[in-house]
ROMILO-429887 format. One record per residue (C-alpha): residue number from 1; residue in three letters; x, y, z. Coordinates in steps of 0.2 Angstrom, whole numbers, plus 5000, padded with zeros to 4 digits. Example, Ala and Ser with C-alpha at 12.3 -4.5 7.8 and 13.67 -1.06 7.14 Angstrom:
R resi resn   xx   yy   zz
R    1  Ala 5062 4978 5039
R    2  Ser 5068 4995 5036
% end
This chain:
R resi resn   xx   yy   zz
R    1  Met 5046 5292 5480
R    2  Ile 5051 5293 5462
R    3  Ser 5067 5284 5457
R    4  Ala 5080 5290 5444
R    5  Phe 5071 5277 5433
R    6  Gly 5056 5288 5433
R    7  Asn 5042 5279 5441
R    8  Glu 5037 5271 5458
R    9  Gly 5036 5253 5451
R   10  Ala 5055 5254 5446
R   11  Thr 5059 5261 5463
R   12  His 5050 5247 5472
R   13  Met 5058 5234 5461
R   14  Leu 5075 5241 5464
R   15  Ala 5072 5242 5483
R   16  Ser 5066 5224 5483
R   17  Ile 5081 5218 5474
R   18  Arg 5092 5228 5486
R   19  Leu 5083 5221 5502
R   20  Phe 5080 5203 5497
R   21  Gln 5094 5199 5485
R   22  Ser 5109 5209 5490
R   23  Asp 5123 5203 5503
R   24  Asp 5128 5221 5505
R   25  Pro 5121 5227 5522
R   26  Asp 5121 5245 5515
R   27  Glu 5112 5241 5500
R   28  Met 5099 5231 5510
R   29  Lys 5096 5246 5521
R   30  Arg 5093 5257 5506
R   31  Gly 5080 5244 5500
R   32  Leu 5073 5243 5517
R   33  Ala 5071 5262 5518
R   34  Val 5060 5262 5502
R   35  Ile 5049 5247 5507
R   36  Glu 5047 5255 5525
R   37  Glu 5042 5272 5517
R   38  Glu 5029 5263 5505
R   39  Ala 5022 5253 5519
R   40  Glu 5020 5269 5530
R   41  Asn 5011 5277 5515
R   42  Gly 4998 5264 5515
R   43  Ser 5006 5251 5503
R   44  Cys 4999 5234 5509
R   45  Tyr 5010 5225 5496
R   46  Ser 5025 5233 5505
R   47  Ala 5019 5230 5522
R   48  Gly 5020 5211 5518
R   49  Lys 5037 5213 5511
R   50  Leu 5042 5223 5527
R   51  Gly 5035 5208 5537
R   52  Trp 5046 5196 5528
R   53  Ala 5061 5207 5532
R   54  Tyr 5057 5207 5550
R   55  Gln 5054 5188 5550
R   56  His 5070 5184 5542
R   57  Gly 5081 5198 5550
R   58  Leu 5085 5207 5533
R   59  Ala 5092 5224 5537
R   60  Val 5082 5224 5553
R   61  Pro 5083 5214 5569
R   62  Arg 5072 5198 5568
R   63  Asn 5055 5202 5576
R   64  Leu 5042 5189 5573
R   65  Gly 5029 5200 5582
R   66  Lys 5031 5214 5570
R   67  Ala 5032 5202 5555
R   68  Lys 5015 5194 5561
R   69  Thr 5007 5212 5562
R   70  Leu 5013 5217 5545
R   71  Tyr 5007 5200 5537
R   72  Glu 4990 5203 5545
R   73  Lys 4989 5221 5538
R   74  Ala 4994 5215 5521
R   75  Ala 4982 5200 5521
R   76  Ser 4968 5211 5527
R   77  Cys 4970 5222 5511
R   78  Gly 4968 5207 5500
R   79  Met 4986 5202 5497
R   80  Thr 4983 5183 5494
R   81  Tyr 5001 5178 5497
R   82  Trp 5000 5184 5515
R   83  Gln 4983 5177 5517
R   84  Ile 4989 5160 5512
R   85  Leu 5005 5162 5523
R   86  Leu 4994 5166 5538
R   87  Ser 4981 5152 5534
R   88  His 4994 5139 5534
R   89  Ala 5004 5146 5549
R   90  Phe 4988 5145 5560
R   91  Asp 4984 5128 5553
R   92  Gln 5001 5121 5558
R   93  Gly 5005 5133 5573
R   94  Tyr 5020 5141 5564
R   95  Leu 5027 5158 5566
R   96  Gly 5023 5159 5584
R   97  Phe 5004 5157 5581
R   98  Glu 4994 5144 5591
R   99  Glu 4986 5131 5580
R  100  Asp 4969 5138 5576
R  101  Pro 4958 5130 5562
R  102  Val 4945 5144 5563
R  103  Ala 4959 5157 5560
R  104  Ala 4967 5146 5546
R  105  Leu 4950 5145 5537
R  106  Tyr 4946 5163 5540
R  107  Trp 4962 5168 5531
R  108  Arg 4961 5155 5517
R  109  Asn 4944 5161 5513
R  110  Phe 4947 5180 5516
R  111  Glu 4941 5191 5502
R  112  Pro 4946 5201 5493
R  113  Lys 4960 5191 5485
R  114  Val 4972 5202 5474
R  115  His 4982 5187 5467
R  116  Ile 4977 5171 5459
R  117  Gly 4986 5155 5463
R  118  Asp 4984 5138 5470
R  119  Phe 4985 5136 5489
R  120  Asn 4996 5120 5488
R  121  Cys 5008 5129 5477
R  122  Trp 5010 5144 5488
R  123  Val 5012 5133 5504
R  124  Ala 5025 5122 5494
R  125  Asn 5035 5138 5491
R  126  Tyr 5034 5143 5509
R  127  Tyr 5042 5127 5514
R  128  Arg 5055 5128 5500
R  129  Asn 5061 5146 5504
R  130  Gly 5062 5143 5523
R  131  Thr 5046 5153 5529
R  132  Phe 5040 5137 5537
R  133  Pro 5051 5125 5547
R  134  Asp 5060 5112 5537
R  135  Asp 5048 5097 5534
R  136  Glu 5053 5087 5519
R  137  Gln 5037 5077 5519
R  138  Ala 5026 5092 5520
R  139  Leu 5036 5100 5505
R  140  Ala 5035 5084 5495
R  141  Asn 5016 5083 5499
R  142  Tyr 5012 5101 5494
R  143  Thr 5023 5100 5479
R  144  Arg 5014 5085 5473
R  145  Leu 4997 5093 5476
R  146  Cys 5003 5109 5467
R  147  Ser 5009 5098 5452
R  148  Glu 4992 5089 5452
R  149  Ala 4983 5106 5452
R  150  Ser 4994 5112 5438
R  151  Glu 4990 5096 5428
R  152  Gly 4971 5099 5431
R  153  Asp 4973 5117 5425
R  154  Arg 4982 5112 5409
R  155  Ala 4968 5099 5406
R  156  Asp 4955 5112 5409
R  157  Glu 4964 5123 5396
R  158  Arg 4964 5109 5383
R  159  Arg 4945 5107 5385
R  160  Tyr 4942 5125 5378
% end
């Protein structure tokens, strides 16, 4: 789908804003329709976002089973964001998954990886935005580990 803005990237961006940032149910449905179409046409990026909509009940009824299936589809294509989400969900037994250290390690080490980022920073974000159950101690721990990783990255940059 090409938007009035002239390209698919703009269409996707506008759909994401409508779905994830609007309080207007009609706008959310318009955004959902685009994200669904993209996922049906093979976009793994959109499949993960569609999973997010199902997990959180955004313009669709909450359906954790569909969310998990879509997360696995996105992760299997190399979408690092969803690989990390699945890894930690299996590690902690979240999102209806049983604790499974083998599956957690599988998704954490899965290749390819499309995005770059620190595992601890991503997991801190999942606690912060409500993807994982409220756990202030876990949030504080992952935030600290993320901060330490960021400090290490800055120190590495200063060496060059």
